[in-house]
C-alpha positions in Angstrom: 114.9 20.2 54.5 118.2 20.6 55.9 120.7 17.5 56.5 123.8 17.5 58.5 126.5 14.8 59.4 130.0 14.4 60.7 133.1 12.9 59.0 133.1 11.8 55.4 129.8 11.0 54.0 129.0 7.5 53.0 127.8 7.1 49.4 124.6 5.1 50.6 123.7 7.8 53.0 124.0 10.3 50.1 121.8 8.1 48.0 119.2 7.8 50.6 119.1 11.7 51.4 118.6 12.3 47.7 115.6 10.0 47.3 113.9 11.6 50.5 114.5 14.9 49.3 113.1 14.2 45.9 109.8 12.6 47.5 109.5 15.5 49.7 109.6 18.1 47.0 107.4 15.9 44.8 104.7 15.3 47.6 104.6 18.9 48.9 103.8 20.3 45.4 100.5 22.0 44.9 98.2 22.2 41.6 95.5 25.0 40.9 92.4 24.7 38.9 89.3 26.8 38.5 85.7 25.8 37.7 82.4 27.9 37.5 79.9 27.2 40.1 76.7 25.4 38.9 78.8 23.5 36.2 77.1 20.5 34.9 77.9 17.0 36.0 81.0 15.6 34.2 82.4 19.2 33.3 86.1 18.9 32.7 88.3 20.6 35.5 92.0 19.3 34.7 94.3 16.5 33.8 95.5 15.9 37.3 97.3 12.6 36.6 99.2 14.2 34.0 100.0 17.4 35.8 101.1 15.4 38.9 103.5 13.5 36.6 101.7 10.1 37.3 101.2 7.5 34.5 97.6 6.3 33.9 98.6 2.8 34.1 99.9 3.2 37.8 96.9 4.9 39.3 95.0 1.8 40.1 98.1 -0.3 41.5 99.1 2.7 43.5 95.8 3.2 45.0 95.2 6.6 43.6 92.5 8.5 45.6 91.3 12.0 46.4 90.3 13.4 49.8 88.7 16.8 50.6 88.3 18.5 53.8 85.2 20.2 52.4 82.7 18.4 50.1 84.5 15.5 48.8 81.8 14.5 46.6 81.7 17.6 44.4 84.9 16.5 42.4 86.0 13.1 41.2 88.8 11.6 39.3 88.3 9.2 36.4 91.0 6.4 37.0 90.8 5.5 33.2 91.9 8.9 31.9 93.3 10.7 34.8 90.9 13.5 34.3 89.2 15.5 37.4 85.7 16.3 36.7 82.6 17.8 38.4 80.6 15.0 40.2 77.9 17.1 42.0 76.2 20.5 42.1 78.7 23.3 43.1 77.1 26.3 44.8 79.8 29.1 45.5 77.3 30.9 47.8 76.5 27.7 49.9 80.4 26.9 50.1 81.6 30.3 50.9 78.9 32.6 51.2 80.0 36.3 50.3 83.9 35.5 50.7 86.1 37.1 48.1 88.0 33.8 47.6 86.3 30.4 47.4 88.2 27.1 46.8 87.9 23.5 47.1 91.2 21.9 48.7 91.8 18.2 47.7 94.6 15.8 48.7 95.7 13.3 46.2 97.3 10.4 47.8 99.1 7.5 46.0 101.0 4.5 47.5 104.0 2.5 46.7 105.7 4.6 47.4 103.3 7.0 49.7 103.0 10.6 48.1 100.6 13.1 49.1 99.7 16.0 46.7 97.8 19.2 47.3 95.2 20.4 44.8 93.3 23.8 45.0 90.2 24.3 42.7 88.9 27.7 42.7 85.2 28.1 42.3 84.3 31.1 40.2 81.0 33.0 40.7 78.3 33.1 37.9 75.2 35.5 38.0 72.8 33.0 39.4 71.2 34.8 42.2 68.8 37.8 41.5 68.5 40.7 43.8 66.1 40.2 46.7 64.3 42.8 48.8 63.6 42.0 52.4 59.8 42.4 51.9 57.5 42.3 48.8 55.8 45.5 49.8 56.9 48.6 51.8 54.4 51.0 53.4 55.3 54.6 53.7 53.1 57.1 55.4 53.6 60.6 54.2 52.0 63.7 55.4 50.4 65.9 52.6 52.1 69.0 54.3 55.7 67.6 53.7 57.8 70.0 51.7 59.6 69.4 48.6 62.8 67.6 48.7 61.9 65.6 51.6 63.7 62.1 51.8 62.3 58.9 52.7 64.5 55.8 53.4 63.7 52.5 51.5 64.7 48.9 52.2 67.5 48.2 49.7 68.1 44.8 48.0 70.8 42.3 48.3 72.5 39.8 46.0 74.0 36.5 47.0 76.5 36.6 44.3 79.9 38.1 44.4 81.8 41.0 42.3 80.2 42.4 39.5 77.4 40.0 39.9 76.2 41.6 43.2 76.6 45.3 42.1 73.0 46.7 42.1 71.5 49.6 40.3 67.9 50.9 41.2 65.1 52.5 38.9 61.8 53.8 40.1 58.8 53.6 37.8 57.8 57.0 36.2 55.3 59.2 38.2 54.9 62.9 39.0 55.5 63.2 42.7 58.7 61.0 43.6 62.2 60.5 42.3 64.8 58.0 43.5 68.1 58.9 45.1 70.9 56.2 45.7 73.9 57.3 47.8 76.8 55.0 47.8 78.4 55.3 51.3 80.7 52.3 50.6 80.7 49.3 48.5 78.6 47.2 51.1 76.2 49.9 51.6 74.0 51.9 49.3 71.3 54.4 50.7 68.1 54.2 48.6 66.0 57.1 49.4 62.6 58.4 47.9 62.6 62.2 47.2 59.4 64.1 47.1 59.3 66.4 44.0 55.5 67.5 43.8 53.3 68.5 46.7 51.0 66.0 47.9 47.1 66.6 48.0 45.2 63.8 50.1 42.0 64.8 48.8 43.1 64.4 45.1 45.3 61.2 45.5 45.0 59.6 48.8 47.8 56.9 48.2 50.4 56.2 45.5 51.6 52.7 44.2 55.2 52.6 42.9 57.4 49.9 41.8 61.2 49.9 42.6 63.4 47.6 40.5 66.9 46.4 41.4 69.1 45.1 38.7 72.6 43.4 39.3 75.8 43.6 37.0 75.9 40.2 36.0 75.4 38.8 32.3 72.5 38.3 31.8 71.1 40.9 34.2 68.8 39.6 37.0 66.2 42.0 38.5 64.2 42.0 41.7 61.1 44.3 42.5 59.5 46.0 45.6 56.2 47.4 45.7 55.9 50.8 47.3 52.6 51.9 49.1 52.7 55.4 49.9 49.7 56.6 52.1 49.2 60.4 52.2 48.4 61.5 55.6 45.7 64.4 56.1 46.3 67.8 57.4 43.6 70.2 58.3 43.7 72.4 55.2 40.0 72.5 54.1 37.3 74.3 55.9 33.9 72.9 56.2 31.5 74.4 53.3 27.6 74.2 53.4 25.6 73.1 50.3 24.1 76.5 50.1 25.2 80.0 51.8 21.6 81.0 52.5 18.4 78.9 53.4 15.0 80.0 53.5 12.4 78.1 55.6 8.6 78.9 56.0 6.9 77.7 59.1 3.6 78.2 60.6 3.1 80.0 64.0 2.2 78.0 67.0 4.5 75.2 65.7 5.0 72.5 68.6 8.2 72.6 70.5 10.9 70.4 69.1 9.7 70.7 65.6 12.6 70.7 63.0 12.9 73.9 61.0 15.6 72.6 58.7 18.8 70.4 58.8 21.7 72.2 57.3 24.6 70.0 56.2 28.3 71.0 55.6 31.2 68.9 54.3 34.7 68.8 54.9 37.2 67.3 52.4 39.6 66.3 55.0 39.5 63.1 56.9 39.5 61.8 60.5 39.2 64.6 63.1 40.0 67.1 60.4 36.9 66.2 58.9 34.7 66.0 61.8 32.2 68.9 62.1 30.2 70.4 64.7 27.3 73.0 64.3 26.5 75.8 66.4 24.8 79.2 66.3 26.8 82.6 65.8 27.9 84.2 69.1 26.7 87.6 67.4 22.9 86.2 67.4 20.3 88.1 69.6 18.9 86.5 72.6 15.3 86.8 70.9 16.5 84.3 68.4 18.3 81.9 70.9 15.0 81.8 72.9 13.0 80.4 70.0 15.5 78.2 68.3 18.0 75.6 69.3 20.5 73.5 67.0 21.9 69.9 67.4 25.7 70.2 67.2 26.0 66.6 65.7 23.2 66.6 63.0 22.7 70.5 62.2 19.0 70.2 62.9 17.4 73.4 64.0 14.3 73.0 66.0 11.7 75.1 67.8 12.0 75.5 71.4 9.8 78.5 71.9 6.4 79.6 70.9 6.3 81.2 67.4 3.6 84.0 67.1 3.2 85.7 63.7 1.9 88.8 65.4 5.1 89.4 67.4 7.8 88.3 64.7 7.4 87.4 61.1 11.1 86.8 60.4 14.2 85.2 62.0 17.7 85.6 60.7 20.0 82.9 62.1 23.7 82.5 61.6 25.1 78.8 61.6 28.7 78.1 62.0 30.3 74.7 61.1 33.7 74.0 62.7 36.0 71.1 62.3 38.1 69.6 64.9 41.5 70.1 63.1 44.5 72.0 64.7 44.1 74.9 64.2 40.2 74.5 63.6 38.6 76.0 60.5 35.0 77.2 60.2 32.3 77.6 57.5 29.2 79.8 57.7 25.7 80.0 56.3 22.5 82.0 57.1 19.0 80.6 57.6 16.1 82.7 57.0 12.9 81.6 59.0 9.7 83.0 57.8 6.5 82.6 60.2 3.2 82.0 58.5 0.1 82.9 60.0 -2.5 80.1 60.2 -5.5 78.7 62.2 -3.8 78.2 65.5 -5.2 74.8 66.7 -5.4 71.8 64.5 -7.8 68.9 65.2 -7.1 66.0 67.6 -7.8 62.3 66.7 -8.0 59.8 69.4 -8.4 55.9 68.5 -10.0 53.7 71.2 -11.2 50.1 71.4 -9.2 48.6 68.7 -10.2 45.1 67.7 -7.4 43.6 66.0 -6.6 41.4 63.9 -9.7 40.9 62.0 -10.6 37.4 60.4 -10.8 37.3 56.9 -14.3 35.7 57.1 -15.7 38.4 59.5 -19.2 39.6 59.0 -19.9 42.8 57.2 -20.7 45.7 59.5 -18.1 44.4 62.0 -16.7 47.3 64.1 -12.9 47.4 64.0 -12.1 50.5 66.0 -13.6 53.7 67.7 -12.5 56.9 66.8 -13.0 60.4 68.3 -11.9 63.9 67.1 -11.7 67.3 68.7 -10.6 70.9 68.2 -10.0 73.5 70.6 -10.9 76.3 68.4 -14.5 77.5 68.1 -16.9 78.1 65.4 -16.1 77.1 61.9 -12.3 76.4 63.0 -13.7 73.9 65.4 -16.2 72.1 63.0 -14.3 68.7 62.1 -15.1 66.1 59.5 -13.3 63.0 59.2 -12.4 60.9 56.1 -10.8 57.7 55.4 -8.1 56.8 52.8 -7.0 55.1 50.7 -10.0 53.1 49.1 -10.4 49.9 51.3 -12.9 47.5 52.4 -13.6 49.7 55.5 -15.5 52.8 56.1 -16.3 55.4 58.6 -19.6 55.6 60.3 -20.5 58.8 62.4 -22.2 57.3 65.6 -22.5 60.7 67.5 -20.9 64.3 67.3 -17.3 63.9 66.8 -17.4 60.1 67.4 -16.9 57.6 64.5 -16.8 53.8 64.1 -14.3 52.2 61.7 -16.4 49.2 60.3 -16.1 46.4 57.7 -17.8 47.5 54.5 -17.0 44.5 52.1 -15.5 41.0 52.1 -11.7 40.5 53.0 -9.3 38.1 51.5 -5.9 37.7 53.2 -4.4 35.9 50.4 -5.0 39.2 48.3 -4.3 41.8 51.0 -2.9 40.6 54.3 -2.7 44.1 56.1 -4.3 47.5 55.4 -2.7 50.9 56.2 -5.5 53.2 57.0 -5.2 56.9 57.3 -8.0 58.9 59.1 -8.0 62.8 58.3 -9.7 65.1 60.5 -10.1 68.7 58.7 -11.6 71.6 60.6 -13.8 74.4 58.7 -11.0 77.4 59.2 -9.4 79.3 56.5 -7.2 77.9 55.7 -8.3 74.7 57.3 -6.1 72.7 59.7 -6.3 68.9 59.8 -4.7 66.1 61.5 -4.1 62.4 60.6 -3.8 59.2 62.4 -2.7 55.8 60.8 -4.5 52.6 61.7 -2.9 49.3 60.7 -5.4 46.7 60.5 -4.0 43.1 60.1 -6.2 40.3 58.6 -6.0 37.2 60.3 -5.9 33.9 58.1 -8.6 31.4 57.8 -7.9 28.0 56.0 -9.9 28.7 52.9 -7.1 27.7 50.1 -6.3 24.2 49.3 -2.8 23.4 48.2 -2.2 23.8 44.6 0.2 21.8 42.2 1.7 23.8 39.3 0.4 21.0 36.8 -2.5 18.2 37.2 0.0 15.7 35.9 3.8 15.0 35.7 5.7 12.8 33.5 8.8 11.2 34.9 11.2 9.0 33.1 13.4 6.3 35.1 15.7 4.0 33.9 15.0 0.4 35.1 17.3 -1.4 37.5 17.7 1.8 39.6 19.2 1.7 43.1 16.7 0.9 45.8 15.8 4.2 47.5 16.7 6.5 44.8 15.2 9.9 44.2 13.2 10.0 40.9 10.9 13.3 41.3 9.9 16.0 43.7 6.2 17.2 43.9 5.6 20.7 45.4 2.3 22.2 46.2 1.6 26.0 47.0 -0.9 26.9 49.6 -2.0 30.4 49.6 -2.8 30.5 53.3 -0.3 31.4 56.0 1.4 29.6 59.1 -0.2 26.4 59.8 -2.8 26.8 57.2 0.0 26.9 54.7 2.1 24.0 56.1 1.9 21.2 53.3 2.4 17.4 53.8 2.5 14.9 51.2 1.4 11.3 50.9 0.6 8.7 48.4 -2.8 7.8 47.4 -2.6 4.2 48.2 -3.9 1.5 45.8 -3.2 -1.9 44.3 -0.7 -2.3 41.5 -1.3 -5.8 40.4 -0.9 -8.0 43.5 1.1 -5.6 45.3 0.4 -2.4 47.2 1.7 1.0 45.6 3.8 1.7 48.6 5.9 -1.3 48.0 7.0 0.4 44.8 7.5 4.0 45.8 7.2 6.4 48.7 6.9 10.2 49.1 8.6 12.3 52.1 5.8 13.9 53.8 7.8 17.5 54.2 9.9 17.6 51.0 7.7 16.0 48.6 10.5 13.9 47.2 9.4 10.6 45.5 11.7 7.7 45.9 11.8 4.2 44.3 11.8 1.8 46.9 12.9 -1.1 44.9 14.7 -1.7 41.4 12.0 -1.0 38.7 12.0 -3.7 35.5 10.9 -2.4 32.3 10.0 -5.9 31.3 7.7 -6.1 34.1 6.2 -2.7 34.4 6.5 0.0 31.7 4.4 2.7 33.4 3.4 3.3 36.9 0.8 5.7 37.4 -0.3 7.0 40.9 -1.5 10.1 42.7 0.2 12.1 45.3 -2.0 14.0 47.9 -1.0 17.2 49.4 -2.8 18.4 52.5 -2.3 21.5 54.6 -2.4 21.6 58.6 -5.6 23.8 58.8 -8.9 22.8 60.5 -10.5 21.6 58.4 -7.6 20.4 56.4 -7.8 21.0 52.8 -6.0 19.1 49.9 -5.5 18.1 46.5 -3.9 15.5 44.3 -1.5 15.3 41.4 -1.0 12.6 39.2 2.5 11.0 38.4 3.3 8.8 35.3 6.5 7.1 35.8 7.8 5.7 32.5 10.4 2.9 33.0 12.9 3.2 30.5 14.5 0.0 29.0 18.1 -1.1 29.3 20.0 -3.8 27.9 19.8 -6.1 30.8 18.7 -9.4 28.9 20.8 -11.4 26.7 19.3 -13.0 23.6 17.6 -16.5 24.4 17.8 -19.1 21.8 14.9 -21.0 20.6 14.6 -24.6 19.3 14.1 -25.3 15.7 10.3 -25.4 14.4 8.3 -28.7 14.8 11.0 -29.8 17.5 9.3 -28.6 20.7 8.3 -25.1 19.4 9.4 -22.6 22.0 11.6 -24.9 23.9 15.3 -24.0 24.8 17.7 -23.9 22.1 20.8 -23.8 24.5 22.2 -27.4 23.1 23.8 -28.2 19.8 21.4 -28.7 16.9 22.0 -31.5 14.1 21.2 -31.0 10.4 21.7 -33.5 7.9 22.7 -31.9 4.3 23.2 -33.5 0.9 26.6 -32.8 -0.7 24.7 -32.2 -4.0 22.9 -29.0 -3.0 24.1 -25.9 -4.7 25.1 -22.2 -3.5 22.5 -20.3 -1.7 20.6 -23.5 -0.2 19.1 -22.8 3.1 20.2 -25.5 5.6 18.4 -24.3 8.8 17.4 -21.0 10.9 18.7 -20.0 14.3 16.0 -18.3 16.2 16.4 -16.1 19.2 14.4 -13.6 21.3 15.3 -10.9 23.6 13.1 -9.8 26.4 14.4 -6.2 26.2 12.6 -3.7 23.5 13.8 -1.3 21.1 17.4 -1.4 19.9 18.3 -3.6 23.0 16.1 -6.2 21.4 17.2 -5.8 17.8 19.4 -9.0 17.0 21.9 -9.7 14.6 23.5 -13.1 13.7 27.2 -13.6 12.9 28.9 -17.0 11.9 32.1 -17.5 13.7 35.0 -17.9 11.5 36.4 -21.5 10.9 39.6 -22.8 12.5 42.9 -22.3 10.6 41.2 -19.4 8.7 39.6 -21.9 6.3 37.1 -20.5 4.0 33.6 -21.8 5.2 30.9 -23.1 2.9 28.1 -21.6 5.0 27.0 -18.2 5.9 24.2 -16.8 8.0 21.7 -13.8 7.3 22.6 -10.8 9.4 19.1 -10.2 10.8 17.2 -13.6 9.6 19.6 -16.2 11.2 19.1 -18.4 8.1 22.2 -20.5 7.4 22.9 -21.2 3.9 25.5 -22.5 1.6 27.8 -20.1 -0.2 29.0 -22.5 -2.8 28.5 -25.9 -4.0 29.9 -28.8 -1.6 32.5 -31.3 -2.8 34.3 -34.2 -1.2 37.0 -32.2 0.3 34.6 -30.6 2.8 34.5 -32.4 6.1 31.7 -34.8 6.5 30.8 -33.2 9.9 30.6 -29.4 9.9 30.4 -27.6 13.4 28.8 -24.1 13.1 29.0 -21.5 15.8 26.5 -18.6 15.4 26.9 -15.6 17.7 23.7 -13.8 18.3 24.1 -10.2 19.5 21.7 -7.2 20.4 22.2 -3.8 19.6 22.1 -2.5 23.2 25.1 -0.7 25.0 26.9 -2.7 25.9 25.8 -5.4 23.6 24.8 -8.9 25.1 25.5 -12.0 23.2 24.4 -15.9 23.0 26.0 -18.5 21.0 24.2 -21.5 19.0 25.9 -24.5 17.8 24.8 -26.2 14.5 26.2 -29.6 13.6 25.8 -30.1 9.8 26.3 -33.9 8.5 27.3 -34.0 4.9 25.8 -37.1 3.1 26.1 -38.3 -0.4 23.2 -37.6 -3.0 22.2 -41.3 -2.7 21.7 -41.0 1.1 19.3 -38.2 0.9 15.8 -39.5 0.1 14.3 -39.1 3.6 16.0 -35.6 3.8 14.3 -34.6 0.5 10.9 -35.9 1.7 11.4 -33.8 4.7 12.3 -30.7 3.0 9.3 -30.9 1.0 7.1 -31.6 3.7 8.8 -28.6 5.5 8.1 -26.2 2.5 4.4 -27.5 2.3 3.9 -26.8 6.0 5.6 -23.2 5.7 3.3 -22.3 2.8 0.3 -23.4 4.8 1.5 -21.2 7.7 2.1 -18.5 5.7 -1.5 -18.7 4.2 -2.8 -19.0 7.8 -0.9 -15.8 8.9 -2.1 -13.8 5.8 -5.7 -14.7 7.0 -5.1 -13.5 10.6 -3.5 -10.4 9.3 -6.2 -9.2 7.5 -8.5 -10.1 10.3 -6.3 -8.1 12.6 -6.1 -5.1 10.5 -10.1 -5.1 10.2 -10.4 -5.4 14.0 -7.7 -2.5 14.7 -9.6 -0.1 12.1 -12.9 -0.9 13.7 -11.5 -0.3 17.3 -9.8 2.8 16.2 -13.1 4.4 14.9 -15.1 3.1 17.9 -12.5 4.8 20.1 -12.7 8.1 18.2 -16.6 8.2 18.4 -16.5 7.3 22.0 -13.9 10.1 22.8 -15.9 12.7 20.8 -19.0 11.7 22.6 -17.5 11.8 26.2 -15.9 15.2 25.2 -19.3 16.7 24.3 -21.2 15.4 27.2 -18.6 16.3 30.0 -19.3 13.3 31.7 -16.6 11.6 33.9 -15.3 8.2 32.8 -14.8 6.0 35.7 -11.6 4.1 35.7 -11.1 0.6 37.0 -8.1 -0.7 38.4 -5.9 -2.8 36.0 -3.8 -5.5 36.9 0.0 -5.7 35.6 0.8 -8.7 33.8 2.5 -9.5 30.6 0.3 -9.6 27.7 0.5 -12.0 24.5 3.1 -11.7 22.1 2.7 -9.1 19.6 2.6 -10.3 16.1 5.2 -8.5 13.9 4.9 -9.5 10.4 7.8 -8.6 8.3 9.0 -10.1 5.0 12.6 -11.2 4.7 13.0 -13.5 1.7 9.7 -14.9 2.3 10.0 -15.8 5.9 7.6 -14.9 8.5 8.1 -14.7 12.2 6.8 -13.6 15.6 8.6 -11.1 17.9 9.0 -12.3 21.4 8.7 -8.6 22.6 6.0 -8.7 25.3 3.1 -6.3 25.3 2.7 -4.6 28.9 -0.2 -3.5 30.6 0.0 0.0 31.8 -0.4 -0.2 35.6 -2.2 3.1 36.4 -5.3 1.7 38.2 -7.2 4.5 36.5 -8.6 2.6 33.6 -8.4 -0.6 31.3 -5.0 -1.9 30.4 -3.5 -0.1 27.4 -2.2 -1.5 24.3 1.5 -0.5 23.3 2.2 -0.9 19.6 1.5 -3.1 16.7 3.4 -3.5 13.4 2.1 -5.1 10.3 3.5 -5.9 6.9 1.5 -6.4 3.7 1.6 -10.0 2.3 4.4 -10.7 -0.1 5.2 -13.8 -1.9 7.6 -16.2 -0.1 11.2 -16.0 -1.2 12.9 -19.4 -1.7 14.1 -21.3 1.3 11.8 -19.7 3.7 11.3 -21.3 7.1 8.2 -21.8 9.0 6.8 -19.4 11.6 8.3 -19.7 14.9 9.1 -17.6 17.9 12.2 -15.8 16.7 12.9 -12.1 16.1 13.2 -11.1 12.5 14.3 -7.5 11.8 15.3 -7.8 8.0 17.6 -5.7 5.9 17.9 -8.5 3.1 16.9 -7.8 -0.4 13.3 -8.7 -0.2 11.4 -5.6 0.1 8.9 -4.7 3.0 6.6 -2.1 4.1 5.3 -2.1 7.9 2.2 -0.6 9.0 2.3 0.6 12.6 -0.7 1.4 14.7 -0.6 3.0 18.2 -3.4 2.7 20.6 -4.2 4.5 23.7 -7.3 3.4 25.6 -7.5 6.9 27.2 -8.9 8.2 24.1 
């Protein structure tokens, strides 16, 4: 900046000029920093405030700010410490491309007074870009006739980095045929060439796969690759060659024109037109050979075109040339020796007339199928012709007149065994050697509907879970019919009957064509354990034939019924037990005293109906004076009661089955504690209950003995009837059985002296084929009652308590 003025300078003007000059020099200064590309966020660049001579405390008051012409968000200044740091991803290739210099230009502006500073941040390159080829695979087509040291230009790679990071070196994987040549015309252009070092032979190696690697000069090194596919082009360097140099053929005289003598075959290792072969006779052959034979130029077949006569010529020598279509063409040669054999000049001739086909498989024996006539132009023995039929079939030849035969049915036909017969009629003359002729007769056997559809099994067992979706597919039946066409087209249907009060078709249906069986409604194991029915399969023949198959559908139980609580004995029997029960208990009773028994049943079966009992914990975690038997449901005291126990105890018993998932029910028992002086009635009731329990136990033992005797008698009677029926072979008629729940099965099991019934129901098997079938009965031997036993009631009692038990299980099946 230059200042000029006239006269003596005013001191105030001098001071103002000095301040303006200082401000200009400070504002026009420039800082220079450098940072590597791809530096992480927050990377330190420089202490810009300190380098500009600014105090940290004046950055905010003077509105310190940074502006950029390029990407202003890549660098930022921390106003707390005056440090310039990386604020975003810096990509040198994106900012500057392949430019030698790459910088970010910032303007730092502060106010009060206004100052502008220029900051240049140089972005240094790192090796973050690998070499890249323009294509992943380069195809080269090289003729196998190329000379050594032939060069083939390859596509070079490029590297987006700068400097040493972009200097590329090339390496070719090891091979016997090619090497790599890299010529550096200048820094920006490297010419990569493939050099041939060994002669190519397409017949040995038709293509070569090479890998070209490019490596840059960065640290660490980055590489790129190019797949080279070299296809070797064929040249005509192989002549056709025959399988043999000489062929010998023997042929009888008087062979028909067009008879193939031989088919010669030559091959050429070249490809394309260089390997395309054409056949021809040698130009040096005599006209006598050319008059008798001809050759197909494409197939190499030599055929007769004249009349061969053994008496005139016995040997023909034919030279055959095989020439390819290359440039120049190449040829191979062979010799064919044709020896003419003497023979009986005329063979018999066969004529088939009046064919009656096809033949029904139920045709009568002796039915005429065809008329056959034979002839021979020779005379004498050479003209005497006899006919024979091969192979061994249900047909035979019957001579009807001289040189006339009938083909007739000799034995029964079965289309399912053999649907078509290929017969060969042979006519042989009496010459020496004899001549013969053959004619083929194809006899098709027409189908008759004589086979009914047949199932692979007479009975199928199907297991279906209950609560299935309506219309679900449960099984597929399939029957095979050995007949053909319409006679083998099978359709399926249900054998309708009643299942209880309902029709079978309301439960299941069968698809007429596919044989798929569908359940039309959800099945309930508690209502129906076994559904037995028949499916009929009938063909479309006339008359139609059919057969039946039996399906036994077992409905598997699912845990879909929660336990149901029963009322206490003597209070309504099997009445509902959903409400609270009240019991009165003296405070003087000791530990182990049985207060009452919770009874429950489950409509399911097996593990789904196996119940367990749990006493819900008391409030505030207090120790309860009561417990419940895990599998008996008996509530008893765990200790002696005292005055500290509340006069009214509310017990919650959780009843849970063993299904997956388990279902539960809750019983509420209200126990009122009274002093010993207030319990005469209670003691009297307890003694009466014990007497009633003992009487009930005696009755149950009597019934148990009677039941065991009845079951044993029934078992012996059933075995005797079964043996008698098997020996006599008589059919046992089956009457339709109704489906209804049976009476409860008595399950007598001992658990601390208690006896109980299981509410598990006995189902009648709805097969419609016989009387209802009993499922299962289980008995336990009589044991002395344990203390505190309750009366017999309708509750489930599967015991694991200390009292021993032994169960006797009987299975019954009414089919025996």
